C-alpha positions in Angstrom: 73.9 124.0 179.0 72.5 127.3 180.4 69.3 127.2 182.3 67.7 129.3 179.6 68.0 126.3 177.3 66.4 123.8 179.7 63.4 123.3 177.3 65.7 122.5 174.4 67.7 120.0 176.6 64.5 118.2 177.7 63.5 118.0 174.0 66.8 116.4 173.1 66.4 113.9 176.0 62.9 113.2 174.7 64.3 112.3 171.3 66.9 109.9 172.8 64.2 108.3 175.0 61.8 107.8 172.1 64.5 106.2 170.0 65.0 103.5 172.6 61.3 103.1 173.2 60.4 102.8 169.5 63.0 100.0 169.0 61.9 98.2 172.2 58.2 98.3 171.3 58.9 97.2 167.7 60.7 94.1 169.0 58.0 93.3 171.5 55.1 94.0 169.1 56.5 91.6 166.5 56.5 88.9 169.2 53.2 89.4 171.1 51.3 91.9 168.9 50.8 95.6 169.0 47.5 95.5 171.0 49.1 93.8 174.0 52.1 96.1 173.9 49.9 99.2 173.9 48.2 98.6 177.3 50.9 96.6 179.0 53.5 99.4 178.6 51.0 102.0 180.0 50.3 99.8 183.0 54.0 99.5 183.6 54.5 103.2 183.1 51.7 103.9 185.6 53.6 101.9 188.2 56.7 104.0 187.5 54.8 107.2 187.8 53.0 106.1 191.0 56.2 105.1 192.7 57.8 108.5 191.7 54.8 110.4 192.8 54.7 108.7 196.2 58.5 109.3 196.7 58.5 112.9 195.5 55.0 114.2 196.3 53.7 111.9 199.0 50.8 110.6 197.0 50.2 107.8 194.5 47.9 109.8 192.3 47.8 113.4 191.1 44.8 114.3 193.4 46.0 117.9 193.6 45.4 118.5 189.9 42.6 121.0 189.0 39.4 119.9 187.1 40.8 121.8 184.1 44.0 119.8 184.1 42.2 116.5 184.6 39.8 117.1 181.7 42.3 118.4 179.1 45.1 116.0 180.0 42.7 113.1 180.0 41.5 114.1 176.6 45.1 114.4 175.5 45.8 110.9 176.9 42.9 109.4 174.9 43.9 111.2 171.7 47.6 110.6 172.1 47.8 107.2 173.7 44.5 105.4 173.0 44.1 106.5 169.4 47.4 107.8 168.2 49.6 105.2 169.7 47.2 102.4 168.8 47.8 103.3 165.1 51.5 104.0 165.6 52.2 100.7 167.3 50.6 98.8 164.6 52.7 100.7 162.1 55.8 99.7 164.1 55.0 96.0 163.4 54.2 96.6 159.7 56.9 99.0 158.6 59.3 99.1 161.5 60.5 101.8 163.9 62.6 103.7 161.4 59.8 104.5 158.9 57.2 105.0 161.6 59.4 107.5 163.4 60.1 109.2 160.1 56.4 109.8 159.7 56.4 111.5 163.1 58.5 114.2 161.5 55.1 115.4 160.3 54.1 116.4 163.8 55.5 120.0 163.7 53.8 120.8 160.4 50.6 119.2 161.5 50.7 121.2 164.7 51.2 124.4 162.7 48.4 123.6 160.3 46.0 122.9 163.2 47.0 126.2 164.8 46.4 128.0 161.5 43.0 126.4 160.9 41.6 126.6 164.5 43.6 129.2 166.3 44.1 131.8 163.6 47.9 131.5 163.7 49.8 132.6 160.6 52.2 130.5 158.5 55.2 132.4 157.0 56.8 131.6 153.7 59.7 130.0 155.5 57.4 127.8 157.4 55.6 126.6 154.3 59.1 126.0 152.7 60.0 123.9 155.8 56.8 121.9 155.4 57.6 121.2 151.7 61.2 120.1 152.5 60.0 117.8 155.3 57.4 116.2 152.9 60.0 115.9 150.2 62.3 113.9 152.6 59.5 111.6 153.6 58.5 111.1 149.9 62.1 110.0 149.2 61.8 107.2 151.8 58.2 106.0 151.2 58.3 106.2 147.3 60.5 104.6 144.8 60.7 104.0 141.0 59.9 100.5 139.9 62.9 99.3 137.9 60.9 97.2 135.5 58.0 99.5 134.7 59.5 102.8 135.6 56.4 103.7 137.6 56.4 105.3 141.0 55.4 102.9 143.7 55.5 102.8 147.5 58.7 101.3 148.9 56.9 100.2 152.1 53.4 99.0 153.1 50.7 101.7 152.3 48.7 100.5 155.3 51.7 100.9 157.6 52.5 104.3 156.3 48.9 105.5 156.8 48.9 104.0 160.3 52.1 105.9 161.1 50.5 109.1 159.8 47.5 108.6 162.1 50.0 108.2 164.9 51.7 111.5 164.0 48.3 113.2 163.9 47.4 111.8 167.3 50.7 113.0 168.8 50.3 116.5 167.4 46.8 116.8 168.8 47.9 115.3 172.1 50.8 117.7 172.4 48.5 120.7 171.9 46.0 119.5 174.4 48.7 118.7 176.9 50.2 122.2 176.8 46.7 123.7 177.2 45.7 121.4 180.1 49.0 121.3 182.0 49.8 125.0 182.4 52.4 125.2 185.2 51.4 121.9 186.8 54.0 119.2 187.4 54.9 117.4 184.0 55.3 114.0 185.6 52.0 114.2 187.3 50.5 115.5 184.1 51.8 112.5 182.2 50.4 110.2 184.9 46.9 111.7 184.2 47.5 111.1 180.5 48.6 107.5 181.2 45.5 106.8 183.4 43.2 108.1 180.6 45.1 106.0 178.0 44.6 102.8 180.1 40.9 103.6 180.6 40.5 104.1 176.8 42.3 100.9 176.0 40.3 99.0 178.7 37.0 100.0 177.0 38.3 99.3 173.5 39.8 95.9 174.4 36.6 94.9 176.2 34.5 95.7 173.1 37.0 93.9 170.8 37.4 90.9 173.2 41.2 90.8 173.0 42.1 90.5 176.7 43.4 87.0 176.0 46.2 88.5 173.8 47.1 90.8 176.7 47.3 88.1 179.2 49.3 85.9 176.8 51.7 88.8 176.2 52.2 89.3 180.0 53.3 85.7 180.3 56.1 86.2 177.7 59.2 87.1 179.8 61.3 88.2 176.8 58.5 90.5 175.5 57.9 91.9 179.0 61.5 92.8 179.3 61.3 94.9 176.1 58.0 96.4 177.0 59.3 97.4 180.4 62.4 99.0 178.8 60.2 100.8 176.3 57.7 101.9 179.1 60.5 103.4 181.1 62.0 105.4 178.2 58.6 106.1 176.5 55.5 107.0 178.5 57.5 107.4 181.8 60.6 109.4 181.0 60.1 110.4 177.3 56.6 111.8 177.5 57.3 113.5 180.8 60.5 115.1 179.3 58.3 116.2 176.3 56.0 118.0 178.7 58.9 119.6 180.6 60.1 120.8 177.2 56.9 122.4 176.0 56.5 124.0 179.4 59.8 125.7 179.1 60.1 126.6 175.5 57.9 127.1 172.4 56.1 124.0 171.2 57.6 124.5 167.7 61.1 124.6 169.0 60.5 121.5 171.2 58.9 119.6 168.2 61.9 120.5 166.0 64.4 118.9 168.4 62.2 115.9 169.1 61.9 115.5 165.4 65.5 114.2 165.1 64.4 110.7 166.0 64.3 109.6 162.3 68.0 110.3 162.1 69.0 109.0 165.6 67.3 105.7 164.9 69.1 104.9 161.6 72.3 103.6 163.3 70.6 101.3 165.9 68.2 100.1 163.2 71.1 98.9 161.1 73.4 97.6 163.9 70.8 96.1 166.2 67.7 95.3 164.1 69.8 94.4 161.0 67.6 96.5 158.8 68.8 97.3 155.3 68.9 101.1 154.8 69.5 102.5 151.4 71.4 105.8 150.8 68.2 107.3 149.5 66.4 106.5 152.7 69.2 108.0 154.8 69.1 111.2 152.6 65.4 111.4 152.9 65.5 111.1 156.7 68.1 113.8 157.0 66.2 116.0 154.6 63.0 115.6 156.6 64.8 116.8 159.8 66.4 119.8 157.9 62.8 120.7 156.9 61.7 120.6 160.5 64.6 122.9 161.5 63.8 125.3 158.7 60.2 125.3 159.7 60.9 126.7 163.1 64.3 128.5 162.6 
């Protein structure tokens, strides 16, 4: 692939990494709970980042980052990891990785709406059409007609769907804050700052909630730790870093579009590995949602 498409390549790698991470975290979360998974995977990711930073940059921590980068990337970490992922990981346990990742197809439209509302960016007719198509695809998956009464009802837990939407909102805001804070700074070091902030946010939250016992219990579960470690490597270490590489080298919209193929990528492993039952309507809805994203930024 030509160097000019490096941003697009990183976005594709991000989608592949997030597919693996989502399935790993779903499996671990069902065993030890989403709260434990949230902070353990960030601690493991921090170890990966610190080792890489020491090997490549000669320092364990991104001490060379500017105050601007530290502030905005830390804010991004709190919004994206501590808040957004807290909601998303609970959704993974309730409705599974496939439906949760589908809701993340809303990230590009949410990002565009935020840009329109706060940055004065315009939305073309094609963009609005893309948003409508994406929403239609999601509706196909989350709603169904009740065979007995003929009424429209949710095909999955409403709570899980709302939690996944909150995760999508957190990711959209985190992506915008990351691009603003990172500038031309190293994406891996930028992700490390976000991870540090995420750990700090969870540490305060878990202390208030008094749930450290669950975290310690989760760390004693070897099976769960193997899944969390795998997810941490492909998620907050490689995946998130590749996402920052992508938005640094191409438009955020284009990057979000390619990253948005996760709902389709995850269908096959969800069926083959997790033994989930997927209806033709859900497959069609997932594909339609991705088409909507492509139309949104084409």
